[in-house]
C-alpha positions as CSV (number, residue, x, y, z in Angstrom):
1,M,-0.5,-0.1,0.0
2,N,1.2,3.9,-0.5
3,C,0.3,6.5,1.1
4,R,0.5,10.0,1.0
5,V,1.3,12.1,4.1
6,V,0.7,15.1,4.9
7,V,3.5,16.2,8.1
8,E,2.4,20.1,10.4
9,A,6.3,21.5,10.9
10,A,6.8,24.8,13.3
11,V,9.4,26.4,11.9
12,P,11.3,29.9,13.4
13,V,12.3,32.4,11.5
14,Y,14.2,35.3,13.4
15,D,14.5,38.4,12.3
16,V,11.5,39.5,10.4
17,E,8.3,42.3,9.8
18,T,5.5,41.3,8.0
19,P,4.0,37.1,7.7
20,D,4.7,37.0,4.3
21,E,8.1,37.7,4.8
22,A,8.5,35.4,7.5
23,V,6.4,32.5,5.1
24,R,8.9,32.9,2.8
25,I,12.1,32.7,4.7
26,A,10.5,29.4,6.5
27,I,10.0,28.1,3.1
28,S,13.0,29.0,1.4
29,K,14.4,27.5,5.2
30,T,13.1,24.1,5.0
31,G,13.6,24.1,0.9
32,E,17.3,23.7,1.9
33,M,17.5,21.8,4.7
34,L,15.6,19.1,3.1
35,N,16.9,19.7,-0.7
36,P,18.5,17.8,-2.4
37,D,18.1,14.3,-0.4
38,L,13.9,14.9,0.1
39,N,14.1,17.0,-2.6
40,Y,10.6,15.1,-3.5
41,V,8.3,16.5,-0.4
42,E,6.2,19.4,-1.4
43,I,6.3,22.8,1.1
44,N,3.4,24.8,1.3
45,M,2.0,27.0,3.7
46,G,0.3,25.7,7.2
47,Q,-3.8,26.7,7.5
48,R,-4.2,28.2,11.3
49,S,-7.0,29.0,13.2
50,C,-8.1,30.6,16.8
51,P,-9.7,27.7,18.7
52,H,-12.2,29.2,20.4
53,C,-14.2,30.9,17.4
54,G,-12.7,29.0,13.9
55,E,-11.1,32.1,12.3
56,E,-8.4,31.7,9.8
57,Q,-4.9,33.1,11.0
58,E,-1.7,33.7,8.8
59,P,0.2,30.9,9.1
60,A,2.9,33.0,10.6
61,F,2.8,33.9,14.6
62,I,5.2,37.0,14.8
63,A,5.9,38.5,18.2
64,A,9.9,40.9,18.8
65,D,10.7,40.6,15.5
66,E,10.1,36.3,15.9
67,S,8.5,34.5,13.8
68,L,6.7,30.8,13.9
69,V,5.4,29.6,11.1
70,A,3.4,26.4,10.1
71,L,4.1,24.6,7.0
72,E,3.2,21.7,5.8
73,L,5.2,19.0,4.3
74,E,3.8,16.7,2.2
75,M,5.1,13.0,0.8
76,T,4.6,9.9,-0.6
77,V,5.3,7.2,1.3
78,F,5.6,4.0,-0.6
79,N,4.8,-0.2,0.2
80,V,3.8,0.1,3.9
81,E,1.6,-2.1,5.2
82,R,-0.4,0.3,7.6
83,E,-0.9,4.0,8.1
84,E,0.6,4.3,10.6
85,H,4.0,3.2,9.5
86,A,3.5,5.4,6.5
87,A,3.0,8.0,8.9
88,R,6.3,6.9,11.3
89,I,8.5,6.6,7.7
90,A,7.4,10.3,7.6
91,R,8.1,11.5,10.6
92,K,11.3,9.9,10.4
93,E,12.6,10.8,7.4
94,I,11.5,14.5,7.6
95,G,12.7,15.0,11.4
96,Q,16.3,13.8,10.5
97,R,16.8,16.2,8.1
98,L,14.4,19.7,10.1
99,E,16.4,18.9,13.8
100,N,15.0,21.2,16.7
101,I,11.8,21.6,14.1
102,P,8.5,19.6,15.9
103,L,6.3,17.9,14.0
104,D,2.4,17.0,14.1
105,V,1.2,13.9,11.3
106,L,-1.6,16.0,10.0
107,E,-3.2,13.3,7.3
108,I,-2.6,10.0,5.8
109,E,-4.2,8.8,2.6
110,P,-3.7,6.0,1.3
111,I,-3.2,6.1,-2.2
112,D,-5.4,3.6,-4.5
113,E,-2.9,1.9,-6.6
114,E,-5.0,0.4,-9.1
115,S,-6.4,3.6,-10.6
116,D,-2.7,5.2,-11.0
117,E,-2.2,2.1,-13.5
118,D,-5.1,2.5,-14.7
119,E,-4.6,5.8,-15.6
120,T,-1.1,5.7,-17.4
121,E,-2.5,2.9,-19.4
122,D,-5.4,5.2,-20.1
123,A,-2.5,7.9,-21.2
124,E,0.0,5.4,-23.1
125,A,-2.9,4.4,-25.2
126,E,-3.9,7.8,-26.3
127,T,-0.6,8.5,-26.8
128,E,-0.1,5.5,-29.4
129,T,-3.5,6.3,-31.2
130,E,-2.1,9.9,-31.7
131,T,1.4,8.8,-33.5
132,E,-0.7,6.7,-35.6
133,T,-3.3,8.5,-37.0
134,T,0.0,11.4,-37.0
135,M,1.7,9.3,-39.5
136,D,-1.7,7.8,-41.7
137,E,-2.3,11.3,-42.1
138,I,1.2,12.2,-43.0
139,T,2.0,9.3,-45.7
140,S,-1.7,9.5,-47.4
141,D,-1.9,13.0,-48.1
142,T,0.9,14.1,-49.4
143,D,3.5,11.8,-52.0
144,I,7.1,12.0,-52.2
145,G,7.3,14.0,-55.8
146,E,4.0,16.5,-54.5
147,R,6.6,18.0,-51.2
148,G,8.3,20.3,-53.8
149,G,7.3,23.1,-55.6
150,E,5.0,23.7,-58.0
151,D,7.9,21.8,-60.9
152,G,8.3,19.4,-58.3
153,E,11.9,20.6,-57.0
154,V,12.5,19.3,-53.5
155,L,14.2,22.7,-52.9
156,P,13.6,25.1,-54.5
157,E,16.2,27.4,-52.4
158,F,19.2,25.1,-53.4
159,E,19.8,26.2,-57.1
160,E,20.0,29.5,-55.7
161,L,22.6,28.7,-53.3
162,I,24.8,27.7,-55.8
163,D,24.3,29.8,-58.3
164,E,26.1,32.5,-56.0
């Protein structure tokens, strides 16, 4: 079984003035820590909401020019037995590279392997059909002798080059 795992990370950022600046720096900092080993991990802004009223808030909390930014890190874990196993693998892989950054598993979604194979087969069949149609059109619409100019010349500009 393959699973898509989303992990929330609380990334500290220093010397920032706005939430947008904090988010950009946090994404850049996280990307540097994950790459090149985990370049397949997608980094997105996290979503925060007020626990009391449910109102949406900025993904960065700023106090005294320091910020704590909520980021969502998404990766696919292959060949696992259970969803819990996928969560442990994702936390371990990401956590090894993001030292001293707390992680929390937000979502684990099993990926249907059969639908992925069907989509791949469908795409290959469509490509083959398009190629066959294109080749048929080329061979039936034009003859070798018809490809040149009105006089049957293959390259009319070639004579001009010889004359020079």
